[in-house]
Residue, then its C-alpha position, 0 to 999 in steps of 0.5 A: m171924153v175920148l182921146s183918139k189914137a189911130v194906129q193903123s195895122e194891115t187889118d185896120i186900113s178898111l172896114h168890111s161888112t157882110f150884110a152891107s155888101r148888098y148895098v156897097r162893095a167897096v171897102l171903107p177907110r177906117f180913119k179917113m172920110p170916104e170919098n163917096s156917099i153910101p146908102k143909109e142902110a149900109a151906113y146903119q148896118i156897118i155901125n150896128d154890126e160893130l156896136m154889137l161888140d159893146g157890152n150890155p149896159r144893163l149888165n155893166l155893174a161898174s156904172f152908176v149911170t142910169t141904163w133904163m127909162e120908161p118909153e114915155c120919157n124916151n119919147l119926150m127925149m127924142a122929141a127934144i133931141n134937136k133943141n139946143y138948150v142954150d137958146m133960152d129965148e127960142y125955147p122958153v118952156t125948156t128953160e122953165l122946166q130947168n128952173r123948176c128942176v133946180n127949185m125942186i132939188a134945192h127944196l129936196f136939199n133943204a135950201p133956206l128959201g122963203d115962199s117967194e124966193t127962187a133957188v140958185g142953181v144950174g143944170t150941167v152936163g154932169s157932176s164933173e161940170a157942176i163941181m168945176l162951177a162950184g169950185l170956181a165960185f169958192k175960188r173967186k169968193w176966197q180971192n175977193k176976200m183975200r184981196a180985200q184984206g190985202k193978202p196974196v191970192d196965188n196959193p188956194n187949196i181944197v181939202t178932200g179925202a183921197n177917195v174923191q172922184v177924178c173930177w176933183e183932181k181935174f179941177a185942181r190941176y186945170f184951175e191951179v188949186e192945191l188938192k190936200e188929200v186926207k189919206l185912207s187907212e185899211g178899214y176906213y175908206v172915207m175922209d176922216p173929218e178930224k184929219a180934214v179940219e187939221l189940214v185946213d188953213e187960211n188958203t183953204i177955199c172949201v172942204a169937199a165932203i162926199l155923200g156916196s164914195t165911189l169906192n164903197g158907197e159910204f157917206e162921209d160924216v158931213k155933220k161932224l165935219n160941219d161942227l168941227l169946222v165951225e169950231k175952227n172958224a171961231e178960233t181962227g176967224w176964218d170962214t172956211p165953207i163946205h161943198v158936198d159932192a152928192a153925185s151918187g147920194g143926193f137922190i138917195a139920202p133924202f128918201i131913205y135917210p131923211e134924218l141924216e143931216w148932210d145938206f143945207r141944214l148945216p150952216l157951212v154947206k154952201s153948195i151941193n152937186v148931184s148927178g141926175h144921170k145916176y140915182g136921179l134916174v136919167y140917161a147920161g148927160i145931166g147934173w145939177a149944181v145948187w147954191r145955198s143963196k145968191e151970196d154964195l155965187p159971185d156975180e162976176l162969174i155969170f155972163h150975159i149974152n144977147y146974140l140969141g135974141a134976148d138977155q140971157p145969163t149963163f154960168t157953164l163951162n160949155f155952151s151948146k148942149g141938148s135939152s133932152q136930159v133936162i126934160a127927162q129929169y123934170y119928167q122923173l121928178i113929177r112922174l115919180g114924186f117923193e113916193g116913187y123915188k123912195s120906193i125905188m131907192e128902198n128896192c135898190q137897197e133891198n136888192a143890194t142886201v140880197l147880193k151881199e147876203g149871197l156873197e157872204k154865204t160863199e164864205r170867200f169874201n169880206i164885205v167892204s161896203k156899208d149897209n147905209g149909203v149908196p146901194l152897192v156891194a164892194f167886196s174882196l177875197k179873204d184868201h189871195s194865195q191862189h186867186t185875185e179879184f182881177e181874175i174874178s172880174d176878168m172871168l165874169r165877162r164870159f157870163g156878160w157881167i162887167v164887174p170892176a176890180y180896183t185898188m184903194p187909194p193911198n194909204a190902202e193901196h194893198i186892198t183890192v175890191l170888186r164892186v157891184v152898183v145896184r141900179e133900178d134895173f138890177s133886179r133880185t133875180l139878177a142879184e141871185r144870178l150874179v151870185n151863182d155866176i161868181t160861185k161858178v167862177l170861183h169853182e173854175l178858178d179853184t180847179l186851175p193850177a195855183k200859179l203863185n203857189a207853183k212859183m213859190a214852190v220852185s223858189e223853195e226848190q232853188g233855195v230862195a226864201a219865199v216868206d213874203h207877208d200876205a200884204e206883200v204877196q197881194k201887192k205883187i199880184t195887184d201890181a202884175w194885174r194892174k200892168f196887165v189891165a193897163d197894157k190891154k187898155k193902152t190902145s183904147g184911148v178912153c179917159 
């Protein structure tokens, strides 16, 4: 979603295009619809010229989202681009393909389905919508239970780690649910199951575990969380469930960590979300929410409509949406099969290892990510006395790389990391090239004056003590760069 901010300056009033001038000579207003039509060639060229200034998606190592698909799948997507998925009666085959995807994913996650049972789930725009739907189901089930017991229903909460993605914060704020966060600590950047269970009370609608933390790719220990919660439920008489946010890891764990118990094999896991547009290998715009059984999705949340030609059940936050991504997901599932997904995920892990080993050879970085988890490499500088991760991130853009630098959540805010997400289209050659470019950036930074040391020297000359602890120095640098980055983004309008 983009929040538009149209602040006009003298150069913002109109658009000029050199190439389009052979079709149109008049300038175009930037923030108002033009009075007259222009040739299609001119419209195309004007937009294409501006889009050239965007980053290259293939080199956007900040994103988990798929940036390459086979031409055959692209063709299927384009053929379906004018189909509105919500028109189930008009497009019954597309609806059938979605149902097949739901059942395939449910079986992949070991849902307890009989031979003739159909899985309970829905395709969504992404994991954010899937999480909203799952959260609403938990909230409604908790409300129904509390009302039946004659207890108040005005103070629900969810227990998560401080490492959760912002969509959980959105759910809590939009749907008035308290978010109880387990704080992180240096060296431990995922939710501690023991601390999470301590926060659980009678008003907890669920505990959310993350299979693949955005911060460092690490899988949270869902098995331990389940076992601890089973004990607490037995002691208290509660029935607090678990939701697994497998946005990143749901299409990884079944293929390269098949023995890991995180899914419906655990009795308290009632729902799971996964992003088809991440390691499900589909372009942006598709996620999935799957429930353990029909009893875990309250009927009153499902709407039935008939004004599109037949009775159609719907459980979504939006209404109209394209069919292309659903069709693309089905293509990938049958095209690759278990064997294909397994091969791709293993290749991603191997390329992440190449990148990690290359960074370790520089002897300049600490590796923050884990070997087991999402194929990414999160790393931080060993020495912050002269350079910061923000400087490295900024200078890598000169080589075309988009590598994010960010600080950890509470209580590890003083830790800053760089992160590279290894997707299917990030080859071993690119991994080696990135290490070379990072080495070049470090060499260039080493030759620049050490601004921080210079400032400290000036302070000492003036008789001012400059004995800040390393963590305090790092915090000052981090705060300064965060302000710098924030100032640069103030007019971008992107959230």
